[in-house]
VEXPA-480102 format. One record per residue (C-alpha): residue number from 1; x, y, z. Coordinates in steps of 0.1 Angstrom, whole numbers, always signed. Layout:
BEGIN
<NUM; <X; Y; Z>>
...
***
This chain:
BEGIN
<1; <+355; -978; +90>>
<2; <+362; -959; +57>>
<3; <+384; -967; +29>>
<4; <+420; -956; +33>>
<5; <+426; -941; +0>>
<6; <+465; -930; -10>>
<7; <+470; -893; -14>>
<8; <+474; -885; -53>>
<9; <+510; -863; -44>>
<10; <+523; -897; -27>>
<11; <+516; -913; -63>>
<12; <+552; -918; -88>>
<13; <+545; -900; -116>>
<14; <+540; -926; -137>>
<15; <+512; -942; -115>>
<16; <+501; -913; -117>>
<17; <+494; -906; -152>>
<18; <+483; -945; -153>>
<19; <+453; -931; -127>>
<20; <+442; -902; -148>>
<21; <+441; -929; -180>>
<22; <+425; -957; -163>>
<23; <+387; -961; -167>>
<24; <+377; -950; -131>>
<25; <+357; -922; -123>>
<26; <+385; -904; -107>>
<27; <+409; -889; -105>>
<28; <+394; -868; -134>>
<29; <+392; -825; -150>>
<30; <+391; -814; -119>>
<31; <+423; -832; -102>>
<32; <+434; -825; -134>>
<33; <+433; -784; -133>>
<34; <+451; -788; -100>>
<35; <+478; -806; -110>>
<36; <+484; -785; -140>>
<37; <+484; -757; -119>>
<38; <+506; -769; -92>>
<39; <+533; -781; -120>>
<40; <+526; -739; -137>>
<41; <+534; -729; -102>>
<42; <+563; -749; -97>>
<43; <+578; -732; -130>>
<44; <+573; -701; -120>>
<45; <+594; -710; -83>>
<46; <+621; -721; -101>>
<47; <+624; -687; -127>>
<48; <+621; -670; -93>>
<49; <+649; -685; -73>>
<50; <+675; -684; -99>>
<51; <+711; -661; -88>>
<52; <+704; -644; -119>>
<53; <+677; -619; -130>>
<54; <+666; -597; -156>>
<55; <+695; -568; -156>>
<56; <+711; -582; -121>>
<57; <+695; -551; -104>>
<58; <+692; -552; -62>>
<59; <+652; -545; -70>>
<60; <+645; -571; -96>>
<61; <+659; -598; -70>>
<62; <+637; -588; -37>>
<63; <+606; -589; -62>>
<64; <+614; -626; -74>>
<65; <+624; -632; -39>>
<66; <+589; -618; -25>>
<67; <+568; -636; -56>>
<68; <+582; -671; -50>>
<69; <+572; -666; -13>>
<70; <+538; -659; -22>>
<71; <+539; -688; -47>>
<72; <+547; -715; -24>>
<73; <+518; -712; -4>>
<74; <+495; -715; -39>>
<75; <+514; -746; -46>>
<76; <+509; -762; -16>>
<77; <+470; -757; -22>>
<78; <+466; -769; -59>>
<79; <+486; -799; -43>>
<80; <+463; -806; -19>>
<81; <+425; -795; -41>>
<82; <+446; -827; -67>>
<83; <+422; -848; -41>>
<84; <+400; -827; -28>>
<85; <+384; -826; -63>>
<86; <+385; -862; -67>>
<87; <+369; -867; -28>>
<88; <+344; -840; -37>>
<89; <+332; -859; -69>>
<90; <+330; -897; -49>>
<91; <+302; -880; -27>>
<92; <+279; -866; -57>>
<93; <+289; -905; -68>>
<94; <+273; -916; -39>>
<95; <+245; -891; -34>>
<96; <+232; -904; -69>>
<97; <+231; -940; -53>>
<98; <+208; -934; -25>>
<99; <+178; -950; -27>>
<100; <+155; -934; -48>>
<101; <+120; -951; -41>>
<102; <+100; -938; -17>>
<103; <+91; -898; -17>>
<104; <+107; -896; +10>>
<105; <+137; -915; -3>>
<106; <+134; -890; -30>>
<107; <+136; -857; -14>>
<108; <+166; -872; +10>>
<109; <+187; -879; -21>>
<110; <+179; -849; -38>>
<111; <+187; -828; -5>>
<112; <+221; -848; -6>>
<113; <+230; -848; -40>>
<114; <+226; -802; -39>>
<115; <+252; -806; -16>>
<116; <+271; -827; -28>>
<117; <+269; -807; -59>>
<118; <+279; -777; -40>>
<119; <+309; -794; -28>>
<120; <+321; -803; -61>>
<121; <+315; -770; -75>>
<122; <+333; -752; -45>>
<123; <+367; -773; -51>>
<124; <+373; -759; -88>>
<125; <+364; -725; -78>>
<126; <+393; -729; -49>>
<127; <+416; -742; -77>>
<128; <+405; -705; -99>>
<129; <+412; -689; -67>>
<130; <+448; -700; -62>>
<131; <+459; -703; -99>>
<132; <+448; -663; -105>>
<133; <+464; -657; -75>>
<134; <+495; -677; -96>>
<135; <+490; -656; -123>>
<136; <+488; -625; -108>>
<137; <+528; -634; -95>>
<138; <+532; -645; -128>>
<139; <+533; -611; -136>>
<140; <+559; -602; -114>>
<141; <+581; -631; -123>>
<142; <+579; -625; -159>>
<143; <+585; -587; -151>>
<144; <+625; -599; -131>>
<145; <+629; -631; -147>>
<146; <+667; -644; -159>>
<147; <+658; -638; -196>>
<148; <+672; -675; -204>>
<149; <+649; -685; -185>>
<150; <+617; -667; -205>>
<151; <+600; -703; -222>>
<152; <+597; -716; -186>>
<153; <+583; -689; -176>>
<154; <+559; -692; -204>>
<155; <+550; -723; -199>>
<156; <+545; -716; -159>>
<157; <+518; -691; -172>>
<158; <+502; -714; -200>>
<159; <+499; -743; -174>>
<160; <+481; -721; -150>>
<161; <+459; -704; -177>>
<162; <+443; -737; -187>>
<163; <+438; -747; -149>>
<164; <+420; -717; -146>>
<165; <+398; -724; -178>>
<166; <+397; -761; -173>>
<167; <+381; -753; -137>>
<168; <+358; -727; -147>>
<169; <+347; -754; -168>>
<170; <+342; -781; -144>>
<171; <+320; -751; -123>>
<172; <+297; -740; -154>>
<173; <+289; -779; -157>>
<174; <+281; -784; -120>>
<175; <+259; -752; -117>>
<176; <+237; -768; -143>>
<177; <+222; -792; -116>>
<178; <+224; -768; -88>>
<179; <+188; -753; -74>>
<180; <+198; -725; -53>>
<181; <+198; -694; -70>>
<182; <+215; -673; -47>>
<183; <+244; -696; -46>>
<184; <+250; -702; -83>>
<185; <+246; -665; -87>>
<186; <+276; -658; -64>>
<187; <+298; -681; -81>>
<188; <+288; -674; -117>>
<189; <+300; -642; -107>>
<190; <+336; -650; -91>>
<191; <+341; -678; -117>>
<192; <+337; -644; -142>>
<193; <+357; -622; -125>>
<194; <+386; -649; -117>>
<195; <+384; -658; -155>>
<196; <+390; -620; -165>>
<197; <+413; -619; -139>>
<198; <+433; -645; -149>>
<199; <+435; -635; -187>>
<200; <+444; -602; -181>>
<201; <+471; -614; -161>>
<202; <+484; -640; -187>>
<203; <+487; -619; -211>>
<204; <+500; -592; -196>>
<205; <+531; -620; -181>>
<206; <+535; -634; -216>>
<207; <+540; -597; -232>>
<208; <+570; -588; -209>>
<209; <+582; -623; -217>>
<210; <+587; -613; -252>>
***
């Protein structure tokens, strides 16, 4: 029977912080990136949901409402990815512990490790995708949100930018151990595009705030 692991989304804040501070292998940087993204999206949703907008124009309120509606499922996705990253890393550790004596053992272990590394790469790629989409929504929020919420919007943007950058680093570390050239090329290209798009959107949003 598999061990029941309580989702990190059910942890009290101090318990989650203690989990990150422990010397256990998980949660680690990938899960932290997803937490950062979920916090960033939450701040954007808050700013988009205020009763006031930048000038009070009806179209601003409509744009903010639409942005909030698009951001909420992204936050839900990022919350799920907190645990998904840790689960994927546990699979990598399990593959590394497989028998490595005979030629058959070595081949089975190598295959299992490659599959686990791909799964552990797919998760931060999903985090990057969600982060990039949230940053695109952040541009809309920054353009229309109430001016007094500007620092909250800026913090949300900075957290999401860090999420994307950190996830890219996780991907880079995993790709170094993956032998499937077509997979590494595809993921590497998408990683670069998501990084570029996220940087552009973050810079635009911050300019709109000031």
